Steps between C-alpha positions, in 0.01 A plus 500: 500500500876449553492670841232257619753215511764689699560355844519139610160498676312563175698233322435244772132597500474447127670156523263406780202610295611292200556196723155540653345524156686188376394306814133608456498399131655162589242452781203572278641287218537205739116478533485399133831336416749277676859622471796277560856629524796267550873528556712195426834462668739211464377331826152650552195646330311789663139572397254779571139434402217749533129458444168595666579275797823678587872488443697176535879487540651163429847345452608161388834328527656325204628142526714289268444148389667254266226425249354744254135424584549613859679815377202576279256450790718714722506779243118483461455510878722808533300702246294773665123473479 
């Protein structure tokens, strides 16, 4: 079995096969569940949402205000989903 993984072409082929399997499982899962992934940075929030309708990429910019109610609304608006 050890000699099967010698050479870079076999390793790249195995990585490609694993990526294709993960993509297929995610694609089939999206027919039944909605997945939301987010990345929050100091000035922006990036979101990736997938469901049966497709994949949506979104980003929102943060803003600052003086009162706490507006900050709360801004935080709620920036949440993904």
